[in-house]
LUMGU-128653 format. One line per 4 residues: number of its first residue (from 0); for each residue x, y, z of N, C-alpha, C, O, CB. Coordinates in pm, 1 decimal. Glycine has a CB too. Example, Ala and Ser with C-alpha at 12.3 -4.5 7.8 and 13.67 -1.06 7.14 Angstrom:
BEGIN
0	1319.0,-569.0,780.0,1230.0,-450.0,780.0,1320.0,-330.0,780.0,1423.6,-331.9,846.5,1130.8,-447.3,904.6; 1285.0,-225.0,708.0,1367.0,-106.0,714.0,1290.0,3.0,787.0,1340.9,113.8,803.9,1408.4,-59.8,572.5
This chain:
BEGIN
0	8078.4,8219.3,11833.4,8200.0,8292.6,11864.2,8163.7,8437.4,11899.9,8082.3,8500.7,11832.7,8299.4,8287.7,11744.2; 8224.3,8487.1,12004.4,8198.3,8624.0,12049.8,8256.6,8725.5,11952.4,8362.7,8704.0,11894.0,8256.6,8646.2,12190.1; 8186.2,8834.6,11936.4,8230.9,8947.8,11856.3,8295.9,9045.5,11952.6,8231.8,9090.5,12047.6,8112.0,9014.7,11776.0; 8421.5,9078.7,11929.6,8494.8,9170.0,12016.5,8471.9,9313.2,11968.7,8515.8,9351.0,11860.1,8646.8,9135.6,12018.4
4	8403.3,9391.8,12049.8,8372.5,9529.7,12017.1,8452.7,9619.1,12111.3,8439.5,9609.7,12233.3,8218.9,9558.0,12028.1; 8536.1,9706.1,12053.7,8616.3,9798.0,12133.3,8572.3,9939.9,12102.2,8567.1,9980.7,11986.2,8768.1,9779.2,12105.6; 8540.9,10014.0,12206.6,8499.7,10153.0,12191.8,8611.1,10240.0,12248.8,8654.4,10222.0,12362.6,8362.4,10180.7,12263.7; 8656.7,10335.0,12167.0,8758.6,10430.0,12210.2,8687.1,10561.4,12238.3,8618.3,10615.7,12151.9,8872.7,10447.7,12101.9
8	8704.2,10611.5,12359.4,8630.6,10728.9,12404.7,8720.8,10819.3,12487.1,8825.5,10777.8,12536.7,8507.6,10687.6,12486.2; 8677.3,10943.7,12500.4,8743.8,11037.8,12591.0,8658.4,11059.9,12714.5,8691.7,11142.5,12799.5,8771.6,11172.3,12520.2; 8547.3,10985.8,12725.1,8459.2,11000.0,12840.1,8387.5,11133.8,12843.3,8350.1,11181.9,12950.2,8537.3,10982.2,12966.3; 8368.1,11193.9,12727.2,8309.6,11328.7,12720.1,8164.5,11322.7,12671.2,8117.9,11216.5,12629.9,8393.4,11419.2,12626.6
12	8093.3,11434.7,12675.5,7953.7,11437.9,12631.6,7934.0,11405.0,12484.0,7823.8,11366.9,12444.5,7896.3,11572.7,12659.4; 8036.4,11418.4,12402.3,8025.9,11380.9,12261.5,8039.0,11229.2,12245.4,7972.5,11169.7,12160.6,8133.7,11453.4,12178.0; 8123.3,11167.7,12325.5,8149.2,11024.0,12314.4,8041.7,10938.2,12382.0,8008.4,10830.4,12332.9,8284.2,10992.0,12374.5; 7988.8,10985.0,12492.2,7898.0,10902.4,12570.9,7774.5,10852.9,12495.4,7735.7,10737.8,12515.2,7854.2,10978.7,12689.8
16	7710.3,10933.7,12409.5,7596.0,10880.3,12334.0,7634.9,10764.1,12241.3,7555.1,10673.1,12218.9,7532.4,10991.7,12251.7; 7756.7,10767.5,12188.2,7803.2,10658.5,12102.3,7823.9,10532.4,12185.5,7788.6,10422.6,12142.4,7934.5,10697.8,12029.6; 7880.6,10548.1,12303.4,7898.6,10433.7,12393.8,7762.3,10372.6,12424.8,7746.7,10250.6,12419.9,7970.9,10476.9,12525.5; 7664.9,10455.0,12456.4,7530.3,10405.2,12487.4,7466.9,10337.9,12366.4,7400.7,10235.1,12381.1,7441.0,10519.7,12536.0
20	7485.8,10394.0,12247.0,7430.8,10335.9,12125.5,7487.4,10196.4,12101.0,7413.4,10104.5,12066.1,7459.5,10426.2,12006.0; 7617.2,10180.7,12118.9,7679.9,10049.4,12101.3,7624.2,9951.3,12203.3,7591.0,9838.0,12168.4,7833.7,10059.3,12114.5; 7613.8,9993.0,12327.9,7561.2,9905.2,12432.8,7417.5,9862.9,12402.7,7381.7,9746.8,12422.2,7567.8,9975.3,12569.2; 7334.4,9957.3,12355.0,7194.8,9927.1,12323.5,7182.2,9835.7,12202.1,7089.0,9755.7,12194.2,7117.7,10056.0,12299.1
24	7274.4,9847.0,12108.6,7269.3,9770.9,11984.1,7330.2,9631.3,11999.6,7293.3,9539.6,11926.3,7341.6,9846.8,11874.0; 7421.2,9614.7,12092.3,7494.0,9488.4,12110.0,7400.1,9374.3,12148.2,7294.3,9394.2,12207.8,7602.5,9504.3,12217.0; 7443.6,9254.2,12111.2,7368.0,9133.5,12145.9,7453.1,9046.1,12237.6,7561.6,9086.0,12280.1,7326.0,9054.6,12017.6; 7403.1,8927.8,12267.1,7475.4,8838.7,12358.5,7605.5,8786.3,12297.6,7689.8,8732.6,12369.4,7386.6,8721.5,12397.8
28	7622.5,8801.5,12166.0,7746.5,8758.9,12101.3,7850.3,8870.4,12095.5,7957.7,8851.8,12038.3,7717.4,8709.6,11961.3; 7820.2,8983.4,12152.9,7911.7,9097.5,12152.1,7976.5,9113.8,12289.3,7908.0,9121.7,12391.3,7837.4,9226.9,12111.8; 8107.0,9118.6,12289.9,8181.4,9146.9,12412.4,8240.4,9286.3,12397.5,8327.5,9308.9,12313.4,8293.6,9039.0,12439.5; 8192.7,9379.4,12479.3,8230.9,9520.0,12466.8,8342.6,9555.3,12564.3,8336.2,9524.6,12683.3,8109.8,9610.6,12490.7
32	8444.9,9620.4,12510.4,8553.5,9675.1,12591.1,8558.9,9824.9,12564.2,8561.8,9868.0,12448.9,8691.3,9605.7,12558.3; 8560.2,9902.5,12669.5,8567.3,10047.9,12655.3,8707.6,10093.2,12692.5,8756.8,10065.8,12801.9,8460.3,10119.1,12744.0; 8770.8,10163.3,12598.8,8903.3,10220.7,12621.5,8883.5,10371.1,12638.2,8860.7,10443.0,12540.9,9003.4,10187.6,12502.7; 8892.4,10416.9,12760.5,8873.2,10558.9,12788.8,9009.1,10626.2,12792.5,9088.3,10605.0,12884.4,8796.8,10580.3,12922.9
36	9034.8,10707.4,12691.4,9164.1,10775.2,12678.5,9194.6,10863.2,12798.9,9310.5,10877.3,12837.8,9167.0,10859.1,12551.9; 9091.9,10922.3,12857.8,9111.0,11011.6,12972.5,9150.2,10935.8,13099.0,9202.0,10995.2,13193.5,8984.1,11091.1,12998.0; 9125.8,10805.6,13101.1,9154.6,10724.9,13220.2,9245.8,10607.8,13188.0,9229.1,10499.8,13244.8,9025.3,10673.7,13282.0; 9340.4,10626.3,13099.4,9418.0,10513.3,13052.3,9520.3,10459.1,13151.8,9559.9,10343.1,13140.2,9487.0,10551.3,12928.9
40	9563.3,10536.7,13246.3,9656.9,10487.3,13347.2,9797.0,10466.7,13293.4,9829.8,10507.8,13182.1,9606.7,10358.8,13404.4; 9877.6,10403.1,13373.9,10018.7,10385.7,13341.9,10044.0,10287.0,13228.8,10141.8,10301.9,13155.5,10092.1,10340.8,13463.5; 9959.1,10187.6,13213.0,9985.4,10082.6,13114.9,9969.2,10131.9,12970.3,10024.9,10071.9,12878.4,9892.4,9964.9,13139.7; 9894.3,10239.4,12949.9,9878.6,10302.4,12818.4,9826.3,10204.9,12712.6,9859.5,10218.3,12594.8,10011.5,10360.4,12772.9
44	9744.7,10106.9,12753.5,9687.2,10011.4,12658.6,9602.7,10084.0,12554.6,9608.5,10052.5,12435.8,9602.2,9906.1,12732.3; 9525.0,10180.4,12599.8,9437.6,10254.7,12510.1,9518.1,10321.6,12399.0,9483.8,10308.1,12281.5,9357.8,10359.5,12588.2; 9622.2,10391.7,12433.6,9704.4,10462.3,12335.8,9770.3,10364.2,12239.4,9776.6,10390.3,12119.2,9811.2,10546.9,12406.5; 9818.8,10253.3,12290.1,9882.0,10151.6,12206.1,9782.9,10095.6,12105.0,9815.5,10081.6,11987.2,9938.9,10038.5,12292.4
48	9662.5,10063.6,12150.6,9560.4,10009.9,12060.4,9514.6,10115.0,11959.7,9491.2,10083.5,11843.0,9440.4,9958.5,12140.5; 9502.0,10238.8,12004.3,9462.2,10345.9,11912.8,9563.3,10358.0,11798.6,9523.9,10371.6,11682.7,9449.8,10480.6,11988.5; 9690.4,10353.4,11829.2,9793.3,10361.7,11725.9,9788.8,10240.3,11634.8,9799.8,10253.6,11512.9,9931.7,10374.6,11789.1; 9772.7,10121.9,11692.8,9768.6,9998.5,11613.4,9650.9,9996.9,11516.9,9664.5,9950.0,11403.8,9761.2,9877.1,11705.2
52	9536.2,10047.1,11559.6,9415.9,10047.4,11475.7,9408.9,10169.1,11384.0,9326.5,10171.8,11292.5,9292.1,10042.7,11562.9; 9492.3,10268.6,11406.0,9489.6,10388.9,11324.5,9378.8,10485.4,11362.6,9327.9,10558.3,11277.4,9475.5,10351.8,11181.5; 9340.7,10486.6,11490.5,9236.1,10577.7,11537.0,9288.1,10720.7,11528.1,9394.4,10752.8,11581.3,9191.9,10543.5,11683.1; 9211.3,10806.7,11459.7,9250.6,10946.3,11441.8,9155.6,11042.4,11511.0,9184.4,11161.6,11521.4,9258.0,10979.5,11294.9
56	9041.1,10991.0,11559.0,8942.6,11075.5,11626.7,8861.7,10990.3,11722.6,8856.5,10867.9,11710.6,8849.6,11146.5,11524.5; 8799.6,11056.2,11816.1,8715.5,10988.7,11914.7,8574.4,11043.8,11904.9,8558.2,11161.8,11873.6,8771.9,11006.5,12058.4; 8472.8,10965.1,11929.8,8478.2,10822.6,11959.1,8508.5,10741.2,11833.0,8486.7,10787.0,11720.9,8346.4,10776.6,12021.2; 8558.6,10621.1,11854.0,8586.6,10527.9,11745.2,8552.2,10387.5,11792.6,8553.8,10358.2,11912.1,8735.9,10536.9,11699.3
60	8521.1,10301.2,11696.3,8479.6,10165.2,11729.4,8555.2,10067.4,11641.2,8567.1,10087.7,11520.4,8326.3,10147.5,11712.4; 8606.1,9961.3,11702.2,8669.4,9851.4,11630.1,8592.4,9723.9,11662.1,8550.2,9702.0,11775.7,8821.0,9837.4,11668.2; 8575.0,9640.3,11560.5,8508.9,9511.3,11579.1,8604.4,9403.3,11530.5,8652.6,9406.4,11417.3,8371.5,9504.8,11502.6; 8630.0,9308.5,11618.7,8722.8,9198.8,11589.9,8856.9,9249.7,11536.3,8912.5,9194.2,11441.5,8660.2,9102.6,11489.4
64	8907.1,9355.4,11598.3,9039.2,9407.2,11564.9,9044.8,9497.2,11443.5,9153.7,9535.0,11400.4,9130.3,9295.5,11543.9; 8929.5,9533.0,11386.6,8925.7,9618.2,11268.1,8847.4,9745.4,11297.7,8733.4,9739.5,11343.8,8863.4,9543.0,11148.6; 8907.9,9858.5,11271.7,8841.3,9986.2,11289.2,8728.0,9996.0,11187.7,8748.2,9966.4,11069.9,8941.1,10104.3,11273.5; 8608.8,10037.2,11231.6,8496.2,10051.0,11140.5,8525.9,10157.3,11034.7,8595.8,10254.9,11062.0,8368.3,10086.7,11218.2
68	8472.9,10138.2,10914.6,8496.7,10233.2,10806.1,8455.5,10374.7,10842.9,8520.3,10470.9,10801.5,8422.7,10189.8,10682.1; 8348.7,10388.3,10920.0,8301.5,10521.8,10957.7,8399.8,10593.0,11050.7,8386.2,10713.1,11074.0,8164.9,10511.9,11024.9; 8496.6,10522.1,11103.0,8592.4,10579.8,11197.4,8731.4,10599.1,11136.2,8824.8,10638.5,11206.1,8602.9,10491.5,11320.0; 8745.3,10571.8,11006.9,8875.9,10579.8,10941.0,8897.3,10712.7,10870.6,8802.5,10782.0,10833.5,8890.7,10467.2,10841.4
72	9022.3,10745.6,10853.8,9067.1,10855.3,10768.2,9002.0,10989.8,10798.4,8986.7,11071.4,10707.6,9041.2,10820.2,10626.5; 8964.6,11014.4,10918.9,8913.4,11145.2,10956.9,9022.0,11207.7,11043.9,9029.8,11183.9,11164.4,8773.1,11135.7,11033.1; 9103.5,11286.5,10980.1,9218.2,11343.2,11048.6,9232.6,11489.4,11008.5,9215.2,11523.8,10891.6,9347.2,11263.8,11016.4; 9263.6,11573.4,11102.7,9290.8,11714.1,11074.1,9436.5,11723.4,11032.8,9526.3,11682.0,11106.1,9259.7,11806.6,11198.2
76	9458.3,11778.2,10914.5,9594.9,11791.1,10864.0,9636.6,11938.2,10861.7,9553.6,12028.3,10874.2,9606.7,11729.4,10722.5; 9764.4,11959.7,10845.9,9815.7,12096.2,10835.4,9757.6,12163.4,10711.5,9726.4,12282.5,10714.6,9970.6,12096.8,10830.1; 9742.9,12088.5,10602.6,9684.0,12144.6,10480.9,9541.5,12192.7,10505.5,9501.2,12297.2,10454.4,9685.5,12040.9,10368.3; 9464.1,12115.4,10584.9,9326.8,12158.6,10617.9,9329.5,12293.7,10689.3,9248.7,12381.7,10659.7,9255.3,12052.4,10706.7
80	9421.1,12309.3,10781.7,9431.6,12433.3,10858.3,9471.4,12550.0,10768.3,9413.7,12658.4,10775.9,9533.1,12417.4,10972.1; 9571.0,12525.9,10683.1,9616.4,12631.3,10592.7,9504.9,12669.7,10495.4,9483.6,12788.0,10468.7,9742.0,12586.0,10515.3; 9434.0,12570.3,10442.7,9323.5,12597.2,10349.8,9210.6,12676.2,10416.8,9135.5,12745.9,10348.6,9268.4,12465.6,10293.9; 9198.1,12666.1,10548.0,9097.2,12741.2,10622.0,9145.6,12881.6,10658.1,9072.0,12960.1,10718.0,9058.6,12665.8,10748.2
84	9270.0,12912.2,10621.1,9323.5,13045.0,10647.2,9402.6,13055.9,10775.8,9450.6,13164.3,10808.9,9213.4,13142.5,10650.4; 9417.3,12947.9,10848.5,9494.3,12953.1,10973.4,9642.8,12964.8,10938.7,9695.8,12888.1,10858.3,9467.3,12826.1,11062.2; 9707.1,13060.8,11000.2,9848.6,13083.9,10976.6,9877.1,13188.7,10872.2,9992.4,13226.6,10851.3,9913.2,12958.1,10937.0; 9773.0,13235.9,10806.2,9790.2,13342.7,10707.4,9760.1,13476.4,10772.5,9652.0,13497.4,10827.6,9698.8,13320.2,10583.9
88	9855.8,13565.4,10765.6,9839.2,13698.1,10828.3,9734.7,13780.6,10756.6,9708.2,13894.3,10795.9,9971.9,13774.0,10829.9
């Protein structure tokens, strides 16, 4: 059975090495789909999948419909900004 690997990227210099790493690591049982947020077009499939998987940052990788643990719960919150002094005069 094929392993469905989805890479979420912005097509930027930070994301591209991750895309290459996945491609180099993949085997014949891996089917790779790249969702480039910068080129998503009218259908907005990338954005829909990102919301469904809970993607909070790019690049991110999902395997068989599950976001990898290394790609979860990394989100900038308002509390993070306030704790860093942003918004304080």
